[in-house]
Every structure is written in structure tokens, then in C-alpha cells.
C-alpha positions in Angstrom: -54.9 -21.9 -13.0 -54.2 -19.6 -10.1 -53.0 -16.2 -11.2 -51.4 -15.0 -8.0 -47.9 -13.6 -8.1 -46.6 -16.5 -6.0 -47.5 -18.9 -8.8 -45.7 -16.8 -11.4 -42.5 -18.8 -12.1 -40.8 -16.1 -14.2 -41.1 -13.4 -11.6 -37.4 -13.4 -10.8 -36.4 -13.2 -14.4 -38.6 -10.1 -15.0 -37.7 -8.6 -11.7 -34.1 -8.0 -12.9 -35.0 -6.7 -16.3 -33.7 -3.2 -17.1 -36.9 -2.2 -18.9 -40.1 -1.4 -16.9 -42.5 -4.3 -17.0 -46.0 -4.8 -15.7 -48.2 -7.9 -16.2 -52.0 -8.0 -16.2 -54.1 -11.1 -15.5 -57.0 -12.2 -17.6 -59.3 -9.8 -15.9 -56.9 -6.9 -16.8 -55.8 -6.4 -13.2 -52.2 -5.6 -12.4 -50.6 -8.8 -11.4 -46.9 -7.9 -11.3 -44.5 -4.9 -11.7 -40.8 -5.1 -11.7 -38.2 -2.9 -9.9 -37.6 -0.9 -13.1 -41.3 0.0 -13.3 -41.4 1.0 -9.7 -38.3 3.2 -10.2 -39.7 4.7 -13.4 -43.1 5.6 -11.8 -41.9 6.2 -8.3 -44.8 3.9 -7.1 -45.1 0.4 -5.6 -47.7 -2.0 -6.9 -49.6 -1.7 -3.6 -49.8 2.1 -4.2 -51.5 1.8 -7.5 -53.7 -1.3 -7.3 -57.3 -0.2 -7.3 -56.7 3.6 -7.6 -58.7 3.9 -10.8 -61.8 2.2 -9.4 -63.4 5.4 -8.0 -63.2 6.9 -11.5 -65.0 4.1 -13.2 -68.7 4.9 -13.9 -71.4 3.5 -16.2 -71.5 5.0 -19.6 -74.9 6.5 -19.1 -73.5 8.5 -16.2 -70.8 10.2 -18.2 -71.1 14.0 -18.9 -72.1 14.5 -22.5 -71.1 18.2 -22.3 -67.5 17.3 -21.5 -65.6 17.9 -24.7 -61.9 17.6 -25.6 -60.1 18.6 -28.8 -56.6 17.8 -29.9 -54.0 20.5 -30.1 -50.8 20.1 -32.1 -47.6 21.9 -30.9 -46.2 22.9 -34.3 -42.8 23.5 -32.8 -42.5 19.8 -31.9 -44.3 18.4 -35.0 -41.9 16.4 -37.2 -44.4 16.3 -40.1 -44.7 12.5 -40.2 -48.5 12.7 -40.7 -49.2 9.6 -38.6 -51.9 11.6 -36.8 -53.6 12.5 -40.1 -53.5 8.8 -41.2 -54.9 7.6 -38.0 -57.7 10.2 -37.9 -58.5 9.8 -41.6 -58.6 6.0 -41.6 -59.8 5.2 -38.1 -61.6 8.2 -36.6 -63.4 11.3 -37.5 -61.4 12.9 -40.3 -60.6 15.9 -38.1 -57.1 16.7 -39.2 -56.3 18.8 -42.2 -53.1 18.0 -44.2 -51.2 20.8 -45.9 -48.7 20.6 -48.8 -45.2 20.2 -47.6 -42.6 22.9 -48.2 -45.0 25.9 -47.8 -43.3 26.9 -44.6 -46.4 26.4 -42.5 -47.7 23.4 -40.6 -48.0 20.1 -42.3 -51.1 19.1 -40.3 -53.7 21.0 -38.2 -56.7 20.0 -36.2 -60.2 20.8 -37.5 -61.5 21.8 -34.1 -65.2 21.9 -35.1 -64.9 18.2 -36.2 -62.6 16.8 -33.5 -64.5 14.6 -31.0 -61.5 14.2 -28.6 -61.0 10.5 -29.2 -57.2 10.9 -28.5 -56.2 8.5 -31.3 -53.9 11.1 -32.9 -51.9 11.7 -29.7 -51.6 7.9 -29.2 -49.9 7.4 -32.6 -47.7 10.5 -32.5 -44.1 9.5 -32.0 -43.2 12.8 -30.4 -43.8 13.1 -26.6 -46.1 16.0 -25.8 -46.6 17.1 -29.5 -50.3 16.4 -29.5 -52.3 17.1 -26.3 -55.9 17.0 -25.5 -57.5 20.3 -24.4 -60.8 20.6 -22.6 -63.3 22.9 -24.4 -64.9 25.1 -21.7 -68.7 25.7 -21.8 -71.1 27.4 -19.5 -73.5 24.5 -19.4 -73.8 22.0 -16.6 -73.2 18.3 -16.8 -75.8 16.3 -18.8 -75.8 12.5 -18.6 -77.5 10.2 -21.1 -80.4 9.7 -18.7 -80.8 13.5 -18.5 -80.6 13.8 -22.3 -83.1 11.0 -22.8 -85.4 12.9 -20.5 -85.3 16.0 -22.7 -82.4 18.0 -21.2 -80.4 19.9 -23.9 -76.7 19.6 -24.6 -74.2 22.4 -24.9 -74.3 23.7 -28.5 -71.6 22.5 -30.9 -70.9 23.4 -34.5 -73.1 22.0 -37.2 -70.1 20.1 -38.5 -69.5 18.2 -35.3 -69.8 14.4 -35.9 -70.1 15.0 -39.6 -67.8 15.1 -42.6 -69.3 18.3 -44.2 -66.5 20.8 -43.4 -64.9 22.5 -46.4 -61.3 22.0 -47.6 -60.7 18.6 -45.9 -57.7 17.7 -48.0 
């Protein structure tokens, strides 16, 4: 089956939808965007097609010293604990949960355990409540090839990638 937009029979139906819509083909390439999507983003399909390609690299070429941690804006936090649930069940147990009603935050990031996977910010229902912050270091980029050849990584806490930190609950 040809996946070009000219063969897409429902294009007119989606074009007039009020909600922004984009469709991907089987190879996960953008096949179609409607007018609402273009209005929402301020971009035309031709403007975005292929823009991410220069940023795609092989995994062994990624910088192992690049490190992100989550940061929770406690003023925006509604205390739903979805971030804690996602991190506890599906990630690195890097969010501490506090008893409700103590006047303080309900959840907080355990920075020495956070690997920057971004799962918590993806499940948070409040826009901009959880953001990812780069952890600066004075070390240069180290790829997997460099590391395999004996080059050292920037130091991280001994709890990084482990579940040995105290007071997890």
C-alpha cells in the first residue's frame, strides 16, 4: 500500500478537525498534519520534515558525561504523586514521597539517584511543573568508544544507578 498523502482518503476529514492532528507512516515519518496543527505550532509540514535528522546519532557516539536531573516546581505541584508512582514502578526510584499535611512538599527529587530519564515529567499533568535541568561538570564529552578505551567519566555520587540511598520512603 502506498503511504503518500495523495492516497490518504480521510485527509479532508482530518484537515477540518478543530484539534491538532498529525499522522505518522509505518516508518514513523510525518505523513500528514492538519491546519489546526499548523496553527498551533506555527509551522508547515514542509518546515519540520527532516529537521531532527542532523541530531540523530548512534548510541555509542552519545556523551556519557551529559547528565540531566528532574526539578519539581513546588509552587505548581498539585501533589498527585503520579511522578513518584512512575519513578518508583518504572524507573530509578529517584523521587522521595513525604507525608501529606506537613506543610512541605509532597514529593522531591533525590538528585543523586536521578538519571534524567524524563519519565516523571511525561506523566505530570501540570505543564512545566517538572523540568529537566542539565548538571554542569568540568569534564569533556566521553563517548562509549572513549570509555571502552579507558577514558574516565565525570564523577557521580556513589548512589547513582543504585537503590542504596537512605530514607527512600
